[in-house]
N, C-alpha and C positions, 0 to 999 in steps of 0.2 A: 631070775624071774623078771618078767616084763611088767612094766606099769601099764595098766589098762588105760586106753585113750577114749575120750568122748568125742563124738562128731560135733564140729562147729556149726552152730545154727545162726542164721541172720534173722534177727527179729524184725517184725513188721514196722516197728517204730523207727529203726535205723533206715529202712528203705524210704519211709516218708520224709525223713530229714534230707536224704540225698536228693529226692525229687524236688523238695522245696528250695534247696540251695540252687539247683539247676534253673528253676523258674526265676529265682531272684537274679541270677547271673544274666539270664535272657532279658529280663526286664531292664536291668542296668545297661545292657548293650543297646536295647531299643531306645532308651532315653538318651544315651550318648549319640546315637545316630540322629534322633530328632533334634537334639541341641546343635549338632554340627550343621544340619540343614538350616536351622533357624539363624545361626550365626552367619552362614553364607548368604541367605536371603537378606538379612539385615544389612550386611556389608554392601550387597548389590543395591539395595534401596537407598542407602546413604550416598553411594556413588552416583546414582541417577539424580538424586536431589541436589548433590553438589554440582553436577553438570548443568542442571536447570538453573540454579542460582548463578553460575558463571555465565550462562547464556544471556540471562537478563542483564547482567552487568556489561557484557560485551555489546549488546544492542544499545544500551545507553551510551557506551563509549563510541560506537559507530555514529550515533546521532550527533554527539558533541563534536566529533571530528569533522562531520559533514558541515555543521554550522560554522566551525572554525575555518574550513577551507573556503566557504562561500563569503565569509566576512573579512578574511585577511586582505584581499586586494583593495577593498574600500578603506580599511583601517590604515593600510600602508600608504595609500594616496593621501589620506587626511594628515598622516604624520609628515609626509613630504611637504605638503602645502603649508603646514603650520610652521615649518622650519624656514620658509622663504620670507624675505622682507615683504611688507605690505605692498610696496611699489612694484616689486617683481611679480607678486601674485596678480596684481591688476594688469600688468603688461602681458603676462601669460594668458590671462582670461580674454584679453582684447584680441589676441591672435587666434583664438579658437573659433570654430564655426559657431553660429547662433545656437544650434542644438547642444553643442558641448558646453556652452556657457551656462545653460540652465542646470546642468548637473556636472560637478567636477569629479564625481566618483566614477571610476571605470566600471563598465558593465560587468556584473558578476556572471560566471558561466551558468548556462541553463541546464547543463547535464554533465555528468562525470562519473568516474569510477576509481576506486582505490582499495587497497587491501592492507591488512596488517596481521601480525601473529602475536598472540599473548598467551603465555602459559602452554596449555595443551590444546589450544584451539587456533584455527586459521579463520579469518574473517574477511569476507568480500562485500564491499558496499557499493551500490549503484544508486545514484540520485538523479532526478530529472524534475524540471519545473512543471507545476500543474498546468501551466499554459499550453502544454502539449495535449491537453484534453479539452473537451467541450464542456463549458460551464453551464449547468442546467439553469442557473439563475441569471446569467448574464448574456448568453448566446441568443441571437435573434431567431425568429421562427425559421428563416431560410437555412440557417446552419443546422438547426435541430432536424428539420425535414431532410436536409442533405445527408445527415448521419443515418437516419432510418432508411433512406433510399440506398445508401452505400452498403447497408447491412442486409439488403434484400427485399425491403418493403416496396410495393408498387408506388408510383408517383402520387396518385390521389390518396392512397392510404397513408403515405408518409406525411403528406400535408395535414391530414386529419389527426394523426398521432401527435404531430407538432402542436396543433391547436390544443389538444388535451394537456400537453406539458405546460404550455403558456397559461391555460386556464387553471392549472393547479397552483402555479406560483404567483399569479396576479390577484390583487384584491378585487373582488367582484364589484361592479358598478350597478347602481339601480337602473341606469338608462340602458343597460345591455338587454337586448331582446332575447338573446340565447342565455338562459339561466344554466350556468355550469353545474350547479348543485342538482338541478332537475335531472340531468343526465345520469348522475349517480343514483338518485332515487329511483328512476325508471329502470335502472339496471339491477335493482334489488340490493344495492350496497347499503350498509348500515352507517357509512361515514360520508363526509362531504370533502371536497377538495380543500387543501390547506388554506388557499387564499393568501399565501405568503411564500417567501423563498423556501426552496427545498432545504431541509435541515441535514439530510443525508441522501446519498445517491440511491440507497435502497428504497426510498419512497417512490422511486419509479415503478416498483411493483404495484403500488396502490393506485396509480393513475388509470382512470377508467378507459377501457377500450384497447389498451396496449397488449398485444399478444405476449404471453410469458416467454416464448422462445426468443422474441425480438428483444425483450428486456434483458434476458440473460446475455445476449450477444452485445448489447449496448453498454453494459456496466463497465467493462474494462476501458471504455473510451470517454467516460463522462466524469465530472467532478463537481463539487460545490465550493471549492476553495480557491479557484483561480481568480475570480473577480473580473475577468476580461471577456469581452464579447468576441474576441478573435482567438485564433490558435497560433502557436509558434510552429510554422510550417517546416522549420529545420529539425524539430524534435518530434513532431506528431507522427503517428503511425500512418501507413499508406491509406488505411480506411478513412482517416480524417482528411487527407489531401483530396480524396475523391468526394468528400462531403462539402467542400467549399462551394459556395454559390456560383453557378455558371461553369463549374469545372467539367471537363470532358475526359474520358478515359485516356485519350491520346496525350492531352496536355499533362495529365497527372503522371502518366508513365514517363514522359520526357523529363519532368521535374524531378521525379524520384531518382532517375539515372544520374542527374547532374548535381543534386544538392549535397552529396557527401564530399565532393571535391570543391564546390563553390565556396567562396568566402561568405561568412554569416553576417552580411550587412544589407543595408537597404538597396544598394545598387544591384546586388545579386538578386534580391527579391523582385525588383522591378524588371530585371532582365529575364528572369526565369518565368515569372507569372504575370508580368505586366504591371504598370504603375498603379492601376486602380483595381486590383484583385480584392474583392470584399472578403473579410473574414481572415485575412492572412497578416501575420506580423512576425518580426524577428525578436520581439521583446519577450521576456520571461515574466514570472510572477514571484512574489515574495513567499509563496507556498511551494514546498518541494516534497515530492514523494521519494522516500528513501527505502530501498530494499536491502536487507542485511541477511546474508547467508553465512552460517557458522558450521564448521566441520571440526570435530574433535578427533584426537588421535585414536580413540577406541572405536571409531567408525560411526558414531552417532552424529547426525546432521539435523540442524533445525534452522529456522528462518523467521524473520518478522518483516512487516511492512508498516511504515509510519508516514504520516504527513506532518511536516513541521512548518511553522510560520516564522520567518525571520523578521528582525527589526526591533526586538526587545533589547533592553539594556541589561537587566538582571531578572531572569536569565536572558541570554541573547536569542533564544528561540522558544516557541511554544508548540507543544505536541497537540495537533488537532485530531488525529485518529491513530489507532495502533491495532494491528492485527498480527497474531502469531500463526504458526503453521496449523495449529488446531482450529483456530477461528476461521482460517481460510477454507478448511475442509467442511465447515458447517454449511448446510443448505441455506440459501438466501430466503428472506421474508417473502412469503407469497400470500395471496388472497384469492378467494373464489370469485370468479366473474361469470356472469350469465350472458 
């Protein structure tokens, strides 16, 4: 005889448990995926932050190496002179030309370039004296007008724009018939000229009557850190050679062709531009503009630009301004003019 069999039935409760287990497994898989993405993004963020921190340290290293290179020739000369007997020092000074007797330190370079590699980054540093730019606080009117003319402003307009720059930086006098502040009020501006030296080149945007397009073209050629009324013609860009008072396109072109191979001395300056060329010098400034470009192995590149002032003891230099890549991309300060 056969034992009778009963059909196997799956209860509804068993089906619900299976579905619940599948949902839990799917949820765990989703959480694992989200967590892995979170870990990946966190690692990327930490890597980016690490590169940014390294970039800041490399910029500081570039500035210190620049100050060191500019200070070493003078320190070496001081050490050499200090080792000489006093009688030998006096004899050596007596044999030097009068100009050399006034300063025993060799002239520091006014521009240069060097590079170094540290860790996962390569660094390229370029430095140049601020004397290669027109100082808005020290340059005479003829130099400022020449700059505006070289950048495309008509002659009469260039003179008028130079007057406005001079009016911004000079303390107003009661005896002046032309009230500089009245020009700003009549233009509907809510501020007056500073009546003191420019604190920053971006103040050029605020000078009444200057076209914004002209200001934008002029900013790469001006400074407030040189302190010199002249420009170093061996370092200055071609636009500033053309801006020299009395300069003609033919003379400027001839000078630019010869200056790279000519010695950087007063004799060359007199031979190429004449002995009495106003606004021209071979001297530099204690302020230097330093451009630092950093390239990492992962392809990320960044850069900074700083102006440093040499001459201190501790520390040997002072940072006057600092701009990173992000700051350079920001629009400049503007104001509405009528």
